[in-house]
N, C-alpha and C positions, 0 to 999 in steps of 0.2 A: 449556201453562202458563206463557208466560212472559207477566205483567201488564203489560209495557211493548210488547211485539211485539203483544198483542190489541189494547189502546188504538191503536195507530200504525196499526192495520189498519182498525180501524172506522172512525177519523178520516179516514184515506186513503178508503177506501168511501164516506166520506157527502160530501167534497169533489170526487169525481169524480159525486156525484149518483147514485151506486149506490144508498144508502142514505139514503130523505127522509123526510120528513113530510106526511104527506097531511093536508087539510084537513075531508074530510069523508068518513068521521069521522075527527075529529083521532089521529093515531097514525102511528109509524114505520112505513115499510114499505120493502120489497127484492126484489129480482127474483135469487130464489135461483138458477135456472138461468143468468141472464148472469154472477151473481160466480163461479157454479163454471166458467164457460169463462174468467176471467182466466189471466193468470199470475202467482201471487200466490209471491214468494220465501220459503222457510222460515227467511229471516234475518233478524233484526230491521235490522241495519244495512243491509244490501240494500233494505231495505222505507223505513228511513230517508233514505235516499240520494236512492230514487227519489220520496219526499215532498218533500223538501229541494228536490230540480232543478227545482219547481216553483214554486217561489216566487221571489216579483220578483228582479231580478239584484243590487239593492242590499242587501237582506234576506241574500243569499248569500253577497256580500263581508262583511257584518257577522260571521255565521258561519264564515266561513273565517279572518278576522281572529281572533275568538275560539278557534278550535282552534287556530290555530298557537302562542297564547298558552298552551294549557293548560285545565288541568279548572275553574281558579278564577283571576281572576284582576284586578288593581284597575281600579278608574275612573282611577285617574291615570296608570296604565299605554297605556290604549286614550286619555286623552285628547292624552298625545303622537302615538301614529301615527293620532291622527285628524290631527294639524296637517301629518303628513308626506302623511299621501294626500287632502290636503283634502277629507274628509267628516267628518258628525258619528256618529261611532259609538255615542255616547252614547243620541241617538236611534234608530238603527239595532236597537240590542240593548233595548232597550226594547220595540221593536215583536215581536224574536225571542222574548224572554222573554211578552209578550202571547201569543205564538203555542203554551208552553208549553215550548220549546228549550232555555230558561235561568231561573233565577231568583236573582233578587237575595237577596244574603247580607247586607247591611245598604247604608249610607248609601254605603261604600266599597269594596264588591265583589259581584261578579257570577261564577255560575260554572254550568257544564252542568248540567241537570235528570237527566242519567243519565249514565255513560261510555259507552253505546252510543251514545249523542246525539252526544259528542265524537268519538267513533272514525267516526262515518256522516259527520260533518261535517268531518272530517280527511281522510277517505279521497276527498271530493269533489275536493279540489285535487289536480292533476297531482303526481306526484311532484321534477320539478326545480322545479316551482312554488313548493312548498312548500319546499323549502331557499333559496329567493331570498327568500321571506316572512320566513323565521328572521333570513337575515342583513339584510334591512332593517330590520324591527322591531329588532332587537338594535341594529343602528349609531344609528339615529333616537333611542333610548331613552338609549345610551351617550353619544351627543354632547349629550342635554341635560341628566344627569346631571354629565357634567363639568363643563358651563360655569355649573354651578350654585355659588356660595359657600359652601354646606354640603352633603356629598357626602349620597346616600341610601342605604345599604347594598342596603336591600330591591331598589330601581330598579336598583343597579349589576350585581346578582347576576343579575336578571332578564335584565339587556343582555347580558351575558356567555353566558350561558344558552342564549339564543335564536342569538346568532352562532355559538355550538359547534356548534349543532343547524344552522345554516346548511351549516359544514363548511369548508374550506381551499379546496377544488373554486370554490367561486362565487365566491372574491375573484380578481380577476387584478393587482392592483396590488401589490408585493412591497413597497413601504413600507405598505401598509395591514395585510397581513398581520402582517410585523414589529410593528405596533402591536398587533395583534389579540394579538399571542404575550405580549406583556408586559401588554395587560389579564388574560389568565390568572393570568399570574404573581402579581399583585396580588391578584386575587380567591383563588386559591390559598392565601396569605402571609395573607388576612383570616380563610380557612376556617380555616388551624392557629391562629390568636389563638383562634377561637370552638371549639375543638378538634373539628373536625369532619374528621377526617382522611380518609377516605374521599373526600369532594366535595376538599380540596384535591390528594390524587391527581390525581382526575379531571380537575383543572381543571389542573395542571400537564403532563399528559399532552396536552388538548386543544390547550395553549399550543405543544408541541412540534411537535403534528402542524401548525403554521402556519408554520412555518420550513423555511427549502429543505431537504431532505433533504441533500445531498451540500457545500453551500457554508454552513452554519449556523456552522459553528465557525470558518471562515473568517472570514465578515461579520457574523458578531452574536456573536461569542466570549462576550461577557461576561452577554447575555443564554441562548444555549443555555447556559453551564455556571450560570449560576442556574435554570433550568428542568428540568436534569437532575440539579444535585444536592440539589432540593427534591423531585423526584420519589423518588429514592432514600430518600432521610429519612422519606417517607411510607409508601413501600414498605416500610422497616424496621418503622417504627410499627406496620404493618400484616399485619407477618409475611408479605408477600406474596414468597418468595425468588425467583419467577422473573421478574417487574419489578426487584426489585434486580440482580439477574443481569444483564439486558438493558443497564437504564440504566449500570451498574456502567462496563460495557463500553465503551460509549461515553465517559464520561468519562474513562476511565483511557487509551483510546487519543489524545483528543482533546485534555486537559486541560494545562495548561502547568505546569512544575515549581512546586510549593508550593499548588496548585490543587486537588489530587487528595486529600487529608487526607480530606473526607469522604467520597469515594469509598471510598477505601481502608478506611473505619473501615465501611463499608456492607458491604464484601467480607468484611470480619472478622465481622459477625455473621450475613450469610448462610450461612457456613463452620458458624458455631456454631449456626444453626438447621438446619443440615444432619447435624449431630453430628459435623461435621470438627473437633474440640476441638483438637486438635496443631495443623491447619493453621492456624485461628481466632486460636491464639494465636502463631502466628508472625509473622500480618500485624500484631496487633496491638502485640506486643514491637517490629516492626520500626519502627512509627508511633510510638511512646515515644520510641523512640532517635534519630529524625528532630524529635522535637519536643524535644529533648534533657532527657527525660527520664531518673531513673535507672529501669532495672526493678524490679518487686516483688518484696519481699525474704520468705523465708521467718521464721516465728514466732519460730525460734530462734534468730535472726539479733538479737545481743545493743544494735543500735541501734532495732529496732524497738519493744522494750519501755519503751527511754529515749524515743524520740519522742514513743509513747502520752502517756507519763506528763508530756511537755512540752506534748502540746495539752489535757491533763486542767487543765494547771495554768491555761492560756488560756482555757479555757472559764467555771472557776470563777473567772474575772475579769471576765468577762462577762454582764452582766443579759441578761435575755428581751429587752427592750424597745430594746435596745443592740445586738442580732442583727437584731433584728426590722426596726430601722430602718438597717442598714449600706447604706452606698452602692454602685451597683454596681460591677460589676469595670469597669474602664477597655478591658480586651481579652476580651469577651463571649466573639468567637467562638471564639477559641484556648481559652477556658476552658469552655465548652459543648463543644469538640469532644472535649477530654480529660475531662474529667465522662463525656461517654459510653462512652468508651473503656475508663474505668476500671469503669464501672458494669457494661458487658458483660463486661469479665474477673471481677468478682464471680461473674456468673452463671455462667460457664466454670468458674471455679477449685472451685465445689461436686463438678464431676464429677471433675475430674484433680489439683487442687493445693489441698487447704483451707489449709493453712500459710500462703499468702501471700493470704489475703483478708485479714486484719489492716492490713497495710502499704497494701493499696490502699485496704480504706475510710478508714483515717488520710489518705494523699493527697488524697483526696477532699476529706476537713476541711478540710485543710492549703491547698487550692485557694480555696475558696471564705468561709474563714474571714480568709484572708490577703489576697487578690485583691477580693473585694467579692462581692456577690449577681448570682445571673444564675437564670436559669428552672429548671437543675438542681442548684440551691441544695439545696430541701427533699429530694431524691435524696440529693445527699453527706452531710447531716446523719443520716437514715435508716440509712445504712449506718454510719457510724461511731458510731451510738447502739446497733446491733445488738451492736459492736464491745464497747462499754463495758458492756454487759449480759452478753455472754457472759463476758468476764474477772473481775465480779463487782461493779463500780460501776453497780448500778442506777436508785442515785437519779438519778446525773447521767446515765444512760442514758434512762434515763423522761423526764429533763427536755428533754434535745436530740431524742427521739423528738416529743415533743408538739411542740416547737416548729417540727419538720420537717410537720408537719402544718398550723400555723400560718402559715409560708410559703407553703403552695400559694397563697393571697390575692393573691400577688405576682401582676404581668403577666407572660403565658406559663405561668405554674407549674403551673395545672390540669390541664396535657395531662397530667402525671405523677403525678395526683392518685392514680389505682388501682395503680400501681405503691409511691406511698409508704404508701398506705392497707394494703396487702396487707404489705409489710414490717412497719411498726410495730407492726400488730396482732399479727400472730404472734411475733415476734420481740423486740419491744420491750413492751409496752403489757399484753401478757397476766402478766407478772410483779406488775402493780401492780393493773389492774385486773380486775374479775369476769370469768371467761371467757365467760358469756352475754352482757355486752356486746362482747364483741371479734367474737363472732358477727355482732351488728348491723353492725357496721363493716365488715365483709368483704361484706355486701349493700349497701352503700354503694359499696364497691370496685368489686364488679360491675357496676352503676348507671352508674358513670365509666369505667370500661371500656367498655362499649359505647357510649356519648357518645361517647367519644373514639375510639373504633376499636383503641384497644389492648388487642388480642386477647391476649397473652401476660399482661398482669396481670387480664385479665377471669379468665383459666382460673385464675392462681396464688390469686385472691381467692375463687374459688368450689372449690379445692380445701383453700385454708386454711378456710372457710365449713365445708365439710363434716366436717373433722378437728376444728374446736372442738365443730361441734353434735355430733358424736358424743362426745368426750370432757368435755362439760361435763352430759351427759345427755338430750339431746333423745329424744324416742321416738322408737326405732328404724324404724318403719314409716313416719316420716317422714324419717328419714336416708337410708332405703331407697330412697326414690322420687326423692328429690332427688340419690342419687350414680346411679342407672339413668339419669336423663334429665343430668347431667354426662358421663357414660362416652360414651352417644350424643353429645353433642355434641363432644367430643374426637375420636371416630373419627370423626363428621362432616366436622370440620373439620380432620384432620388433624395434633394437637397430639400430637404420638408420647411427648414428654419427660414428660406427668403420667400418661399411661395404667395404665403396669404401679401407679404411687402410688392412682390411683381405683380400679383393680380389686382391691387389697388392700383398702380401707377396703371397697366393697363385700362383697367376699366374707365378711371380718368379720360386718358385720352382717349377711348372710344367715344364715350360722351359727349367730351368735348366738339370731336367731329359729326358725331350720328344723331346726338340725342341721350339722355337717360334711358329710354324704353332699348338702345338698341345696345349696351353695356352688356346687359345681363345675358343675351344671347351668344353675347362674343365670346364672355368668357365661359359659357356652360359649353358653348362648343369645343374650347381649347381644353376644359375642364380642368379650368380654373374656379379659385370661389368666386362667387360674386360678391359684387359690393356690400349687399344687406347681409352675404352669407357671413364677412367679414365683419360686419359692424355687432353681429349678435354675438361672435365668438374671440372677443378679442382679450388676451389672456395675460398679455404681459405690457410692460409699461411702452416699451419701444414702438410696436407696432400700436398703442393707443394714440401715442405721439404723431405718427407717421398717417394715422384713418384720419384726426383732428385738422392734420395741418391740409390734406387733403381737401374734406369737409368745407373748411374754410372756403378754400379755392373754389369749391362745387358749388357753394352756397354764392359766394359774390357773383361768379361767374354768369351763373343763371337766375341771378336776383330771385333765389328762393331761401328764405329765412328761417326755416323750422328747422328742428333737429341739430341744434349747435350744439357743437360740444358744451355739455354740461360747466366742466371747470375751465373752460378759455383752456389754451395751450402754453400761453406765456409764463401764467403763474404756477400750473405744473412742472415745466420745465428748467424755471428757475429753482424752483423749490427745490427737484431733486439734484441740480446742478449737473443736468446731462448735459455732455459735450454737444456743443452747436454743429449744424450741420444743413447744409442746402434746405433740404426737406422743410426740417424744421424752422430754419428761419423765412424763409418765403409761406410757412404757412402763419406765423405769428405776423407777418405783413399783412396777409389775409384777415386773419383775425382784425387787426387794425380798421380794415378799408371798412370789413363788416361794422364795428361797432361805431365808426362815425357814420354810416348807411342809417342806422339803427337810432343813433342817436337823434336825427335829421329827421327822421319819421314820426317818431315815438317821441320826442322831446325827454330822453331817459337821460339822466343824470348818470348814471350805473354804468352804462356804454361810451359816455361822451370820459370818463375815467377810464374804465379800459381804453378805450382809443388813445387816450393821450401818455398811458404806459407804455404801450407800443410805440409813441410819437420819441418818448425818452428813451427806452431800449434802440431804438433805430438809430436816434442821434449818436448815441456811444457808438456803434457799430460804423457809423458812415465815416469815422474817424479813422477807420482802417484801412479802408479800399474805395475812392470816389468810383470806382469800376462798376463793384458789386451792390452798392448799399447810397449811393447818393438820389438816383429817382426814387427809388425805395422810399428816404428819407424823407425827399420835395414834395411827393405826392401825398403823403401822410400828414405831412404840416400844412397843406394846401386844402387837407379836408379839414383838420385840423380849424384853420382859421377860417374856414366856409363855415361850422358850426359856429364859430363863438364869435360870427357877424363881422370879423374883419375880410369885406371883399375884396379891397383894394391889393390887401395882399396876398388873399387868396390866388387874384386873377394872376400874377404874377408867378407865383410858385406853380403854379398849374404849368403855365407854358415853359419853366425852367427843369420841370421834374419830364416834358416830354423829350426835352431837347438833349436831356441827361441820357432818358431810355434810347434815343436812336442813335445820340454819338457811342454809348456802350454798349449798342447791338441788342438789345432785350426786345424783342419786336413783339410780343406778347404785351409788355408791359407799355410799351409803347401805347400799344390798341387801348388797353385799359384805361391810361390815362387821358387818352385823347378822348374815350368816353365819358368820363367825368368831368374833363375840361369844359365836351359840349354840352352836358346838360347843365353845368354849371353857368356858363356863359348863355344860354336858353333863358333861364331863371332870370337873369339880369337883362333880358330882353334884345341881348347881341345875337341877333337870329342867323345872320348871315356866317356870324364865326364859327357860330356854335352847328350849324349844318355843314361849314366845312370839315370842322373837327368830328363829328358825325361821319362824316364820310371817310376820313383819315382813317379812324377808328375801324372801320369796315374794313378797308382794302387792308390794314394790318392783322385783323383777325382772320380773312381769308388767304392771306401769304402764310399766315402761322399754319391755318390745317383747321382751324376752331369753326367750321360753317355754321356748324347751331348756333354759335355766339354770333357770328356775324348778320343772321339772319334775325336774331332775338334782337340787336342795335338799330340795325336798317327796319323793323315794324316800331321800335322806340321810336326811331326819327318819323317816321310816316304817321304816327300816332301825334306826334307835336305839330306836324305841321298840315296835316287833316291831307286835304283834296290838290294843295297847293304844292304838289311835290317836285322837289328842285330835281332837274337832270344830272345826275351826279358827274356826269363826264363836263359839267360848266363851273363846276365848283372850284374855285384854287384852293391848292394844298397850301396848308395851313404853316406847312414847312418852310415854306418861302418866307414869311414874317417873321415867324416864333424863331425861325435859327438866324434872321441876318445880322450880322454886325451890328452893333452899337455904331450910331450916328449914322446909319444907312436911310438913305433920300427912300428908301420904299417905305408906304405907307403901312403902318399894322391897321388889318379890318377890325370893325366893330364899332 
């Protein structure tokens, strides 16, 4: 059934004269018995090889050269090889193309007509001859490129790739091997500049393979150190712990004093990736001391607050353009190393020592704003912007976060784009920009992570994308599909540090759609930890806060108020001064709703005070962005007024909250606010308005995809009105009156 196989078989039989054209009468003819007796391979490649072996030797040479060069090659490459071989490859390849083996892409390129044709042409060449061809063609192209006044990156990479395919065993001259190793270092660094980390790591490893295994650290110390050091850096970026470990070991054994800092950093990072947090911290602190840095201080150290205020004054005295046009640091290598160490510590401290994060972020800002810019400057600005937002200076924090994104246009900074977008989006920009736009920014962060080989930042963006999508009211079926895909990728690529958070979000989505009972089976099917399993195995503060956020939401949505977080959420986050992000903020919002619900049901002063603390918190943040925070603050204020007995005020606040949620496109919060308002108006005897709001709440929950919650609200409404069940279609949409402009003649119901 393979069209290529059939075509080549018929062409082969025709060329052998076994299928021929009769002249009288004019028709195709064949001897079926003769053909049946032939030994015909059932492999299209084997058939193609036999066919090619019948070609003239010069055409076979053309095919061999093209096969070594790959599926698609430029005529400029073939022109260089033509000079080396003393043949006209352009003419030979035109003849090969005429026979259907290759096709001209355009005036500059030619390619094989099928990958099986390439495979057959390559298999015609004896294995050792293939290696020698690759080396010869690579050296010829490389010699041409290096002799030109203007370098051609495309040809340079083609040359190095050909040389590497030939391999070190083909070369006997040691000086030539050293030159090839240096070429790989150059090509690898160029790939780093282009943010192709996977290609860079491969090139550095190839360069190492051309060095003398036992003597390179003695005879070629600088080249060896540069290659191993660069390989470690790229392996770290790609989360390749095995390569980090093996390459770092060589540097630690052979590097001279003062030359092994980057290696030690790689060791610290590999320990962190292996969840050896305390050991990673020890190595990082040792490096900081050796580099003359003070160790990070906890937040309660009086000097931290004073130094942060000093840095704020420094930033306020700098214009955006001044920062963007700052000179480069004079000690780029040291500053980049320090900023790398501090960046890793910020991640590490999320798990073991949150109180030191502000001082680490402060030091990063001091290095880049005092010494000058480098490729890590966007990262430094991002982390200090997070600190500023956390301590309440949202305006300056947002300004610095925006500058961090603009600094990504600086040379070599794009490699950090995915990480910067991840943290600016979820820790800074969301306090000032619509949450729905932050969702889109994380999609861009995912693309940068994939392009740059920055696996960790790619997955962080994916995690933040999912949580932002969920809390912005995206349809739950979409979130479920994407979270399932994300969980699969995490498990496949062994990214353990995000699995529990992903499992919690996925479980929450499934529960809202299908009920509590369904989520356990679904997570088990995906080989994710279940909700209950995560609840029993929470070992770090970050996961505890994510779990508590989702637990408060789950309790409120299902109206099941057992097993609430013992210490609450607002209190521990405030005490730890943890950077606020959408999942925590929304968790605190639901903590407030739960607190007021319990205060009404149990007349509990403790619950009321907890709810009021959340209202005060929300009031402070609502000044940053009406879009994200206004409706949440309004509904909590309405609940507070309801509990306090100020019912007229509460009624207006409920309607204002519904209007705000609708205008700002938070569908799920429009649903829950409508439900709360419906219950409030029912208790006040305004049944028609109550039923209208219940109906609207159910429609919003259904549109969101929370079918289980929609059914619960419907059952609640039925229980309130008994047998006199109102036909939903006859109920007027409450938004018509709630959203009516002031002075409208349209009467409000109720």
